[in-house]
Backbone as numpy.savetxt, mean C-alpha at the origin, in Angstrom:
# Nx Ny Nz CAx CAy CAz Cx Cy Cz
-1.23 -12.19 28.26 -0.46 -12.22 29.25 1.15 -13.55 29.00
0.58 -13.75 28.35 1.25 -14.88 27.47 3.13 -14.55 27.43
2.60 -12.98 27.17 4.34 -12.32 27.24 4.78 -11.74 27.84
3.81 -11.36 28.83 3.95 -10.18 30.66 4.96 -11.74 31.82
3.93 -12.70 31.47 4.68 -14.21 32.18 5.97 -14.67 31.95
6.42 -14.33 30.41 7.21 -15.62 30.13 9.26 -14.23 29.33
8.25 -12.98 29.56 9.42 -12.55 28.95 9.29 -12.15 27.32
9.30 -10.82 27.02 9.21 -9.99 25.41 9.76 -10.91 24.73
11.78 -10.73 25.05 12.72 -11.59 23.82 11.72 -13.44 23.79
11.39 -13.46 24.75 11.24 -15.12 24.29 9.87 -15.59 23.31
8.98 -15.19 23.62 7.65 -15.44 23.33 7.04 -14.39 21.87
7.92 -13.11 21.47 6.97 -12.10 20.61 7.56 -12.84 18.50
8.06 -13.25 18.63 8.33 -14.38 17.18 6.80 -14.94 17.06
6.31 -16.24 18.38 5.61 -17.37 18.17 4.60 -16.15 18.37
3.85 -15.35 19.23 2.81 -14.87 18.82 2.56 -13.97 17.78
3.39 -12.88 17.53 3.72 -12.29 15.84 2.61 -13.68 15.00
3.39 -14.53 15.15 3.14 -15.88 14.36 1.08 -16.56 14.49
1.27 -16.54 15.52 -0.45 -16.45 15.73 -1.22 -15.42 15.16
-1.14 -13.98 15.74 -1.90 -13.54 15.06 -1.93 -13.03 14.22
-0.54 -13.12 13.12 -1.06 -13.41 11.68 -1.51 -14.39 11.19
-1.27 -15.50 12.04 -2.35 -16.51 11.72 -3.86 -15.95 11.71
-4.28 -15.39 12.51 -5.85 -14.48 12.79 -6.49 -14.13 11.81
-4.93 -13.06 11.71 -5.79 -12.23 10.52 -5.99 -13.20 9.60
-5.13 -14.10 9.15 -5.05 -14.92 7.63 -6.81 -15.69 7.27
-6.79 -15.49 8.94 -8.04 -16.64 9.64 -9.64 -15.66 8.99
-9.17 -14.23 9.03 -10.30 -13.31 9.66 -10.40 -13.37 10.86
-9.84 -13.80 11.41 -10.32 -13.30 12.42 -9.59 -12.29 13.27
-10.38 -11.21 12.72 -10.05 -9.85 13.01 -10.13 -9.81 15.02
-11.07 -9.48 15.95 -10.69 -9.69 16.67 -9.86 -10.03 17.57
-9.66 -11.55 17.69 -8.77 -12.64 18.34 -8.08 -11.50 17.84
-6.96 -11.61 17.05 -6.06 -10.72 15.79 -5.50 -9.31 16.63
-6.51 -8.91 17.12 -5.87 -7.19 17.32 -5.93 -7.68 19.39
-6.46 -8.61 19.19 -6.04 -8.53 21.08 -4.49 -9.23 20.98
-4.04 -9.71 20.27 -3.21 -10.17 20.40 -1.81 -9.02 19.89
-2.14 -8.24 18.94 -1.53 -6.52 18.65 -1.61 -5.96 19.84
-2.35 -5.94 20.48 -2.76 -5.03 21.51 -2.15 -5.28 22.61
-1.86 -6.50 23.12 -0.99 -7.26 23.69 0.81 -7.00 23.56
1.20 -7.64 22.16 1.83 -7.60 22.04 3.14 -5.49 22.32
1.82 -5.07 21.60 2.53 -3.44 21.47 2.66 -2.98 22.61
1.36 -3.15 24.43 1.60 -2.85 25.55 3.07 -3.34 26.37
3.88 -4.61 25.46 4.39 -5.02 26.23 6.19 -4.37 25.34
5.68 -3.90 24.57 7.03 -3.46 23.43 7.74 -4.06 22.85
6.83 -4.75 22.15 7.09 -5.81 20.89 6.77 -4.59 20.06
7.86 -5.93 18.58 7.50 -4.05 17.26 7.60 -5.12 16.15
6.29 -4.37 15.34 5.55 -5.37 14.77 6.20 -5.20 13.23
5.99 -6.38 12.27 6.84 -5.63 11.30 6.06 -5.76 10.10
6.66 -5.01 9.34 5.63 -4.75 8.22 5.08 -5.07 7.45
5.33 -7.07 7.51 4.49 -8.00 6.74 3.21 -7.88 8.02
3.52 -7.61 9.12 2.42 -7.84 9.88 1.29 -7.22 9.98
1.76 -5.31 9.91 1.45 -4.29 9.75 0.53 -4.63 8.20
1.11 -5.19 7.44 0.62 -4.84 5.33 -0.89 -6.22 6.08
-0.82 -7.67 6.83 -1.56 -7.90 7.27 -2.74 -7.67 8.26
-2.47 -6.47 8.87 -3.76 -6.00 9.48 -4.26 -5.09 8.46
-3.92 -4.17 7.48 -4.04 -3.80 6.78 -5.71 -4.78 5.86
-4.65 -5.88 5.33 -5.63 -6.79 4.04 -6.44 -7.19 5.01
-6.71 -7.12 6.37 -7.18 -8.30 6.76 -8.62 -7.45 7.25
-8.45 -6.18 7.80 -9.38 -4.96 7.84 -9.78 -5.10 6.73
-9.22 -4.59 5.69 -9.96 -4.80 4.74 -11.13 -5.35 3.86
-10.89 -6.65 4.38 -11.70 -8.29 3.72 -12.32 -8.07 4.93
-12.63 -7.81 6.16 -13.71 -7.38 7.15 -14.24 -6.48 6.83
-14.13 -5.46 6.44 -15.34 -4.14 6.05 -14.90 -3.54 7.29
-13.81 -4.12 8.02 -13.33 -3.06 9.40 -11.93 -2.32 8.78
-11.79 -1.58 7.29 -10.51 -1.48 6.98 -10.00 0.62 7.64
-11.27 1.02 8.03 -10.74 2.27 9.55 -10.39 1.54 10.67
-10.69 0.65 11.17 -10.81 0.51 12.84 -8.99 -0.05 11.95
-8.78 -0.72 11.05 -6.86 -1.43 11.22 -6.43 0.02 10.87
-6.97 0.88 10.05 -5.67 1.69 10.00 -5.41 2.94 11.04
-7.11 2.35 11.95 -6.67 3.64 13.23 -5.75 2.97 14.72
-5.87 1.24 14.42 -4.96 0.34 15.24 -3.43 0.95 14.45
-3.49 0.65 13.18 -1.98 0.80 12.86 -1.56 2.21 12.89
-2.31 3.33 13.28 -2.03 5.06 13.34 -1.74 4.83 15.37
-1.94 4.18 16.00 -2.03 3.89 17.48 -0.68 2.94 17.39
-0.41 2.24 16.90 0.71 1.08 16.90 1.57 1.63 16.72
1.68 2.74 15.71 2.65 3.64 15.32 3.48 4.50 16.10
2.18 5.18 17.45 2.18 6.30 17.55 3.32 5.60 19.00
2.35 4.65 19.35 3.27 3.66 20.37 4.95 3.28 19.79
5.28 4.09 18.81 6.53 3.31 18.56 6.40 1.60 18.56
5.75 0.72 18.07 5.46 -0.54 18.59 5.19 -1.10 16.90
4.90 0.31 15.49 4.89 -0.84 14.36 5.39 0.92 13.20
5.95 0.17 12.38 6.75 0.96 11.80 5.87 1.55 10.04
5.06 2.86 9.96 4.68 2.73 9.10 5.59 3.25 8.05
6.26 2.71 7.23 6.88 2.96 6.35 6.66 2.89 5.10
7.28 3.72 3.92 7.41 4.08 2.64 6.97 2.03 2.33
8.24 1.96 2.36 7.05 -0.10 2.26 6.55 -0.81 2.82
5.93 -0.54 4.10 4.56 -1.21 4.40 3.19 -0.30 3.23
3.76 1.00 3.48 2.47 1.70 2.76 2.12 1.06 0.66
3.91 0.37 0.49 3.64 0.12 -0.69 3.05 -1.18 -1.02
3.18 -2.00 0.27 2.81 -3.09 0.29 1.27 -2.69 0.38
0.51 -2.32 1.72 -0.44 -1.62 1.09 -1.81 -1.38 -0.10
-1.05 -0.92 -0.79 -1.29 -0.15 -1.84 -1.15 -1.28 -3.07
-0.10 -1.91 -2.77 -0.08 -3.78 -4.06 -1.00 -4.41 -3.60
-1.52 -5.21 -2.23 -2.33 -5.66 -1.98 -4.01 -5.22 -2.06
-3.52 -3.76 -2.58 -5.56 -3.45 -2.91 -5.09 -2.94 -4.14
-4.03 -3.48 -4.89 -4.51 -4.07 -6.43 -4.67 -4.41 -7.10
-4.10 -5.78 -6.19 -4.32 -7.07 -6.70 -5.53 -7.94 -6.03
-6.47 -6.47 -4.92 -8.08 -7.08 -5.12 -8.16 -6.38 -6.04
-8.23 -5.25 -6.44 -9.15 -4.69 -7.05 -9.46 -3.92 -6.22
-9.33 -3.14 -5.19 -10.28 -2.60 -3.84 -9.12 -0.93 -4.23
-10.18 -0.23 -4.56 -9.43 1.30 -4.96 -9.44 2.12 -3.76
-10.99 2.22 -3.08 -10.17 2.18 -1.74 -9.60 2.67 -1.07
-9.31 0.74 -0.87 -8.24 0.28 0.39 -7.05 1.21 -0.29
-6.58 1.09 -1.96 -5.15 1.51 -2.05 -5.75 3.51 -1.62
-6.75 3.95 -1.48 -6.46 5.44 -1.16 -6.59 5.20 0.49
-7.15 4.69 0.75 -7.00 5.00 2.58 -5.42 4.11 2.59
-4.12 3.89 1.86 -2.87 4.02 2.25 -2.36 4.53 2.13
-2.61 5.71 0.68 -1.88 6.82 1.01 -2.48 7.76 1.66
-3.51 7.82 2.02 -4.24 8.85 2.75 -3.10 8.54 4.42
-3.08 7.81 4.79 -2.32 7.40 5.49 -1.05 7.38 5.70
-0.53 7.02 4.43 1.66 7.83 4.44 1.19 9.34 4.19
0.50 10.31 3.71 0.33 11.73 3.96 0.29 11.39 4.51
-0.54 11.84 5.79 -0.78 12.10 7.48 0.30 12.02 7.74
1.38 10.63 7.94 2.35 10.57 8.77 3.26 10.95 7.84
3.26 11.79 6.55 4.54 12.47 6.01 5.19 11.62 5.44
4.81 10.44 4.41 5.34 9.53 4.38 5.74 9.70 2.90
6.87 9.90 2.44 7.35 9.31 0.17 6.82 8.61 0.10
5.85 8.47 -1.32 5.45 7.31 -2.07 6.49 7.09 -2.56
6.67 5.81 -2.48 7.93 4.69 -3.72 6.79 5.12 -5.61
8.34 4.93 -6.32 8.00 4.66 -7.48 7.25 3.26 -7.88
7.16 2.47 -7.28 5.77 0.74 -7.04 4.67 1.69 -6.09
3.98 1.95 -5.86 3.53 2.36 -4.81 2.60 3.60 -5.25
3.31 4.24 -6.60 2.32 4.87 -7.45 2.06 4.36 -8.15
3.04 3.18 -8.93 2.64 2.98 -10.11 1.92 1.57 -9.60
1.10 0.74 -8.93 0.50 0.46 -8.59 -1.05 1.05 -7.86
-0.77 2.22 -7.40 -2.12 3.35 -7.54 -2.50 4.08 -8.78
-1.92 4.03 -9.27 -2.16 4.40 -10.64 -3.47 3.42 -11.32
-2.13 1.93 -11.66 -2.68 0.67 -12.20 -4.23 0.74 -11.31
-4.33 0.47 -10.25 -5.60 0.47 -9.67 -6.72 1.64 -9.99
-6.39 2.49 -10.00 -7.08 4.15 -10.63 -8.07 3.42 -12.19
-6.61 3.15 -13.22 -7.16 2.50 -13.66 -8.67 1.89 -14.16
-7.43 0.57 -13.51 -8.79 -0.43 -14.03 -9.74 0.09 -12.57
-10.11 1.15 -11.89 -11.76 1.42 -11.79 -12.29 2.15 -12.63
-11.22 2.86 -13.45 -11.71 3.93 -14.68 -11.64 5.39 -14.14
-11.36 5.25 -12.80 -11.28 7.04 -12.33 -10.67 7.53 -12.43
-11.00 8.92 -12.69 -9.85 10.29 -13.25 -9.03 10.49 -12.72
-8.60 10.04 -10.83 -7.44 10.36 -9.77 -6.15 9.60 -10.68
-6.43 8.61 -11.17 -5.21 8.44 -12.41 -4.05 9.38 -12.71
-5.34 10.15 -13.68 -4.61 11.47 -14.27 -3.62 12.00 -13.09
-4.27 12.38 -11.96 -3.74 13.53 -11.27 -2.81 12.48 -10.42
-2.64 11.28 -10.05 -1.56 10.74 -10.20 -0.06 10.27 -10.75
-0.57 9.90 -12.23 0.22 10.22 -13.14 1.63 11.37 -13.46
0.45 12.57 -12.87 1.65 13.53 -13.05 2.29 13.96 -11.66
1.59 13.57 -10.36 2.49 13.27 -9.44 3.67 12.42 -9.62
3.46 11.08 -9.59 4.38 10.78 -9.94 5.53 11.16 -11.43
4.84 11.57 -12.49 5.73 12.40 -13.35 6.92 13.94 -12.94
6.66 14.12 -11.48 7.33 15.15 -10.92 8.36 14.10 -9.97
7.91 12.94 -9.37 9.31 12.85 -8.12 10.08 11.63 -8.87
8.99 11.02 -9.99 10.29 9.79 -10.66 10.26 9.88 -11.93
11.42 9.27 -12.76 11.08 9.13 -13.56 10.39 8.32 -14.92
9.36 7.99 -15.42 8.71 6.89 -16.26 9.64 5.84 -16.42
8.91 4.84 -16.17 9.88 3.78 -17.42 9.08 3.03 -18.32
9.36 2.38 -19.08 9.24 1.93 -20.45 7.90 1.15 -20.25
8.16 -0.23 -18.89 7.49 -1.28 -18.91 6.19 -0.60 -17.91
6.28 0.50 -16.89 4.94 0.85 -15.98 3.97 1.28 -17.31
4.93 2.25 -17.87 4.13 2.60 -19.03 3.40 1.49 -20.12
3.93 1.17 -20.40 3.22 -0.07 -21.24 2.40 -0.98 -20.79
2.29 -1.11 -19.40 1.36 -1.92 -18.18 0.43 -0.89 -18.43
0.43 0.02 -17.94 -0.79 0.60 -17.83 -1.37 0.70 -19.12
-0.24 1.66 -20.30 -1.43 1.44 -21.58 -2.38 -0.31 -21.30
-1.76 -1.49 -20.91 -2.67 -2.34 -21.02 -3.60 -2.83 -20.45
-3.68 -2.50 -19.69 -4.52 -2.28 -18.18 -5.69 -1.50 -19.00
-5.50 -0.40 -19.58 -6.29 0.65 -20.25 -7.25 -0.23 -21.12
-6.96 -1.02 -21.47 -7.49 -1.62 -22.85 -8.54 -2.84 -22.19
-8.42 -3.00 -20.85 -9.17 -4.16 -19.71 -10.14 -3.57 -19.77
-9.92 -1.87 -18.93 -11.06 -1.08 -18.52 -11.75 -0.30 -19.35
-11.29 0.02 -20.80 -11.89 0.70 -22.04 -11.33 2.33 -21.69
-10.77 2.52 -20.51 -9.69 3.66 -20.32 -8.89 4.66 -21.24
-9.64 4.89 -22.08 -8.82 5.08 -23.14 -8.11 6.31 -23.34
-8.47 6.98 -22.97 -8.47 8.43 -23.00 -7.19 8.80 -21.46
-6.65 7.82 -20.64 -5.72 7.65 -19.78 -4.89 7.16 -20.43
-5.33 6.24 -21.52 -3.86 5.49 -22.45 -3.43 6.06 -23.33
-4.25 7.23 -24.42 -3.73 7.76 -25.09 -3.34 9.11 -24.52
-3.41 9.12 -23.30 -1.92 10.75 -22.30 -0.83 10.28 -22.02
-0.72 8.26 -21.74 -0.04 8.07 -21.65 0.86 7.74 -22.77
0.46 7.43 -23.95 0.98 7.58 -25.09 1.55 8.86 -25.64
1.11 9.24 -25.16 1.43 11.35 -26.08 2.90 11.42 -24.72
2.34 10.92 -23.83 3.48 11.55 -23.21 5.07 10.75 -23.32
5.01 9.16 -24.22 6.05 8.77 -24.56 6.75 9.37 -24.75
5.92 9.54 -26.50 6.20 9.96 -28.09 6.25 11.38 -27.09
6.24 11.43 -27.16 7.21 13.22 -26.85 8.30 13.52 -25.78
8.56 12.83 -25.36 9.90 12.18 -24.49 10.60 11.54 -25.17
9.78 10.73 -26.21 10.60 10.14 -27.25 11.01 11.38 -28.18
10.20 11.88 -28.63 10.62 13.31 -29.32 11.95 14.05 -29.34
11.82 14.69 -27.55 12.56 15.06 -26.73 14.03 14.21 -27.09
14.08 13.59 -26.80 15.29 11.83 -26.76 15.96 11.89 -27.56
15.13 11.96 -29.48 15.70 11.84 -30.20 16.21 13.45 -31.06
15.68 14.69 -30.42 16.36 15.23 -31.29 17.05 16.25 -30.63
17.63 16.18 -29.53 19.01 16.04 -28.29 20.41 15.39 -28.65
19.97 14.12 -29.28 21.35 13.37 -30.25 21.33 14.12 -31.74
20.73 14.40 -32.35 21.22 15.00 -33.88 21.57 15.47 -33.53
């Protein structure tokens, strides 16, 4: 009601801060009330607030609900689920070692036809390496189709493989880099 009484322009930022605070305190239901009210009066939610919605929903065990709300907000034009916001979601999932949350964010991106950024693939692959899942292989191939892999990404992936004992993936990344190096050297001869 505060937004309706005082006007959207004067109260949007404080209400965003309040909603963010409730999300960070894991008071999911109260935060959703504020987010819905903001959307009802036409406020736009920042990428950071959408990412916090995703994070809080995941931590509260209500990730599906959070994603549904994010989709509804996106459909109403109140939230922009861009490649950058998907990256923030996947990066957060990696940080928490929550491969399911990463997958949900990627599923959302695909539903909205949002291209995955290099960093998104990097985080997604690393999450699957830590979980020891075979999806790491398919995402690695997909990443190679869209981007030139950096040496630092490959080295960090191999290092994570050591931690998770995912040696087959480490060997595949090593072999890929070795082939790339051999091609580069033969072209300079």
